[in-house]
Backbone as JSON, one array per atom type, in Angstrom:
{
  "sequence": "MTETLGRGSTMRLEVHRLTPNEAEKLLIGAAEQKQRPMQQTRVQQYARVMRAGDWKITHQPIAIDVHGVLIHGQHRVAALAAS",
  "N": [[-13.58, -4.45, 12.0], [-12.59, -7.56, 11.33], [-11.52, -9.71, 8.74], [-11.62, -13.19, 7.75], [-9.53, -14.63, 5.74], [-8.73, -16.98, 2.54], [-7.31, -19.79, 3.85], [-6.54, -19.53, 6.52], [-5.37, -16.87, 6.86], [-5.91, -13.24, 7.83], [-7.42, -10.18, 7.81], [-7.76, -7.04, 9.21], [-9.81, -4.25, 9.15], [-9.77, -0.96, 9.87], [-10.86, 2.26, 10.63], [-8.85, 5.01, 11.51], [-7.37, 7.74, 12.63], [-4.54, 9.38, 11.72], [-1.81, 10.85, 13.41], [0.74, 13.48, 12.53], [3.14, 12.75, 13.93], [2.73, 9.91, 14.11], [2.99, 9.23, 11.51], [5.41, 9.79, 10.66], [6.7, 8.02, 11.85], [5.75, 5.54, 10.69], [6.72, 6.2, 8.0], [9.57, 5.74, 8.6], [9.72, 2.91, 9.15], [9.14, 2.01, 6.58], [11.02, 2.83, 4.54], [12.62, 0.98, 4.7], [11.47, -1.11, 2.88], [10.77, -2.2, -0.35], [9.37, 0.31, -2.16], [7.58, 2.35, -4.37], [9.17, 5.03, -6.28], [9.42, 8.11, -4.34], [7.36, 10.77, -5.06], [7.61, 14.13, -4.85], [6.3, 16.28, -5.81], [3.65, 15.42, -5.78], [3.1, 14.71, -3.07], [3.52, 17.15, -1.88], [1.5, 18.14, -2.67], [-0.75, 16.88, -1.64], [-0.25, 17.52, 0.92], [-0.84, 20.09, 1.14], [-3.67, 20.02, 0.77], [-4.28, 18.75, 3.0], [-3.65, 20.52, 4.88], [-5.41, 22.58, 4.76], [-7.35, 21.33, 5.34], [-9.02, 20.05, 3.96], [-9.11, 17.29, 3.21], [-10.07, 14.2, 2.36], [-11.81, 11.21, 3.44], [-11.4, 8.17, 1.48], [-12.11, 5.73, -0.76], [-9.7, 4.37, -0.42], [-7.3, 2.58, 1.12], [-4.68, 3.12, 3.67], [-2.42, 1.23, 3.88], [-1.16, -1.28, 6.61], [1.04, -3.53, 7.64], [1.29, -6.72, 9.1], [3.52, -6.47, 10.84], [3.17, -3.88, 11.18], [4.29, -2.51, 9.3], [4.24, -0.04, 6.91], [2.7, -0.57, 3.83], [1.07, 0.12, 1.53], [0.32, 3.34, 0.78], [2.32, 5.38, 0.8], [2.6, 7.96, -0.25], [0.5, 9.48, 0.79], [0.96, 8.96, 3.26], [3.29, 10.53, 3.8], [2.79, 12.89, 2.93], [0.87, 13.77, 5.32], [2.97, 13.78, 7.31], [4.32, 15.95, 6.61], [2.58, 17.86, 6.73]],
  "CA": [[-13.98, -5.09, 11.14], [-11.56, -8.4, 10.66], [-12.07, -10.72, 8.01], [-10.93, -14.2, 7.24], [-9.61, -15.08, 4.07], [-8.5, -17.99, 2.72], [-6.03, -20.16, 4.16], [-6.15, -18.7, 7.85], [-5.37, -15.36, 6.09], [-6.94, -12.41, 8.3], [-7.15, -9.18, 7.51], [-8.55, -6.19, 9.92], [-9.99, -3.01, 8.55], [-10.35, 0.02, 10.67], [-10.56, 3.94, 10.28], [-8.02, 5.57, 12.52], [-6.72, 9.19, 12.21], [-3.32, 9.38, 12.02], [-1.07, 12.0, 13.66], [1.83, 13.59, 11.93], [3.92, 11.78, 14.42], [2.71, 8.39, 13.98], [2.88, 9.23, 10.18], [6.88, 9.93, 10.69], [7.08, 6.39, 12.29], [5.28, 4.51, 9.9], [7.93, 6.1, 7.07], [10.71, 5.06, 8.88], [9.76, 1.41, 8.83], [8.59, 1.85, 5.32], [12.04, 3.59, 3.96], [13.6, -0.46, 4.25], [10.55, -1.76, 2.14], [10.68, -1.82, -1.87], [8.09, 0.96, -2.65], [7.64, 3.04, -5.83], [10.07, 6.23, -5.7], [8.57, 8.9, -3.68], [7.24, 11.67, -6.11], [7.82, 15.08, -3.92], [5.28, 17.0, -6.21], [2.6, 14.72, -5.2], [3.29, 14.64, -1.59], [3.62, 18.78, -1.56], [-0.24, 18.64, -3.19], [-1.77, 16.21, -0.82], [0.04, 18.33, 2.04], [-1.67, 21.3, 0.84], [-5.08, 19.87, 1.05], [-4.79, 18.51, 4.44], [-3.34, 21.92, 5.81], [-6.52, 23.43, 4.22], [-8.69, 20.84, 6.28], [-10.09, 19.87, 2.61], [-8.69, 16.08, 2.86], [-11.43, 13.47, 2.74], [-11.73, 9.79, 3.5], [-11.71, 7.67, 0.45], [-11.89, 3.8, -0.7], [-8.58, 3.98, -0.88], [-6.78, 2.43, 2.56], [-3.32, 3.0, 4.01], [-2.43, -0.41, 4.35], [0.04, -1.68, 7.4], [1.05, -5.29, 7.69], [1.36, -7.34, 10.57], [4.24, -6.27, 11.6], [3.48, -2.39, 11.5], [5.36, -1.59, 8.42], [3.63, 0.61, 5.94], [2.9, -1.11, 2.57], [0.63, 1.28, 0.83], [-0.12, 4.5, 0.76], [3.23, 6.06, 1.29], [2.42, 9.56, -0.53], [-0.55, 10.33, 1.66], [1.62, 9.31, 5.12], [4.57, 11.34, 3.79], [1.94, 14.41, 3.4], [0.32, 13.94, 6.38], [4.13, 13.86, 8.26], [4.71, 17.27, 6.24], [1.58, 18.65, 6.8]],
  "C": [[-12.72, -6.35, 11.19], [-12.66, -9.37, 9.88], [-11.12, -11.86, 7.55], [-10.89, -14.57, 5.86], [-9.24, -16.36, 3.97], [-7.11, -18.71, 3.46], [-5.67, -19.95, 5.77], [-5.78, -17.37, 7.82], [-6.45, -14.42, 6.93], [-6.59, -11.25, 7.95], [-8.15, -8.22, 8.12], [-8.36, -4.79, 8.95], [-10.52, -2.15, 9.69], [-10.06, 1.65, 10.12], [-9.91, 4.14, 11.69], [-7.4, 6.99, 11.87], [-5.64, 9.25, 12.63], [-2.77, 10.57, 12.31], [0.16, 12.03, 12.58], [3.12, 12.61, 12.42], [4.08, 10.33, 14.2], [3.07, 8.1, 12.48], [4.49, 9.19, 9.83], [7.42, 8.24, 10.9], [6.98, 5.38, 11.39], [6.43, 4.78, 8.72], [8.97, 5.72, 7.38], [10.78, 3.36, 8.39], [9.41, 1.26, 7.36], [9.78, 2.0, 4.15], [12.89, 1.78, 3.61], [12.71, -1.41, 3.04], [10.71, -1.37, 0.58], [9.21, -1.18, -2.21], [8.33, 1.75, -3.84], [8.53, 4.17, -4.81], [9.01, 7.29, -5.59], [8.33, 10.07, -4.72], [6.64, 13.07, -4.95], [6.51, 15.94, -4.24], [3.9, 16.67, -5.6], [2.1, 14.92, -3.62], [2.81, 15.76, -0.91], [1.97, 19.11, -1.65], [-0.88, 18.04, -2.4], [-1.4, 17.14, 0.84], [-0.72, 19.53, 2.09], [-2.96, 21.33, 1.41], [-5.39, 19.43, 2.45], [-4.65, 19.54, 5.58], [-4.63, 22.54, 5.66], [-7.77, 22.83, 4.83], [-9.49, 20.28, 4.94], [-9.82, 18.21, 2.33], [-9.98, 15.24, 3.17], [-11.15, 12.04, 2.66], [-12.07, 9.23, 2.37], [-11.78, 6.3, 0.42], [-10.63, 3.52, -0.62], [-7.68, 3.94, 0.73], [-5.08, 3.0, 2.53], [-3.16, 1.65, 4.43], [-0.86, -0.77, 5.04], [0.02, -3.09, 7.59], [1.06, -5.44, 9.08], [2.23, -7.02, 11.45], [4.57, -4.67, 11.64], [4.0, -1.62, 10.52], [4.25, -1.15, 7.21], [3.68, -0.11, 4.58], [2.07, -0.53, 1.32], [0.21, 2.42, 1.23], [1.0, 5.67, 1.29], [3.51, 7.94, 0.83], [1.62, 9.93, 0.44], [-0.02, 10.36, 3.08], [2.52, 10.36, 5.02], [3.91, 12.92, 4.0], [1.43, 14.54, 4.61], [1.51, 14.29, 7.52], [4.57, 15.28, 7.8], [3.66, 18.4, 6.39], [1.18, 19.45, 8.39]]
}
């Protein structure tokens, strides 16, 4: 789904199943961005849930900007890379 926001700004929403390899690539690009400090305990907790096959899709997206840079969801993406 693509939605046009005010002043020509466009946002696209899609559900995509990321692989651990794709997650690693997103993290490399995000490393140069100002992000909150990574909380390894949270990453490990999420990774355990993912490895167990209990991860559920929620209302919270992983956001990637128009340049392919991760701007939201770094803990979930790091957990996927570690799972």
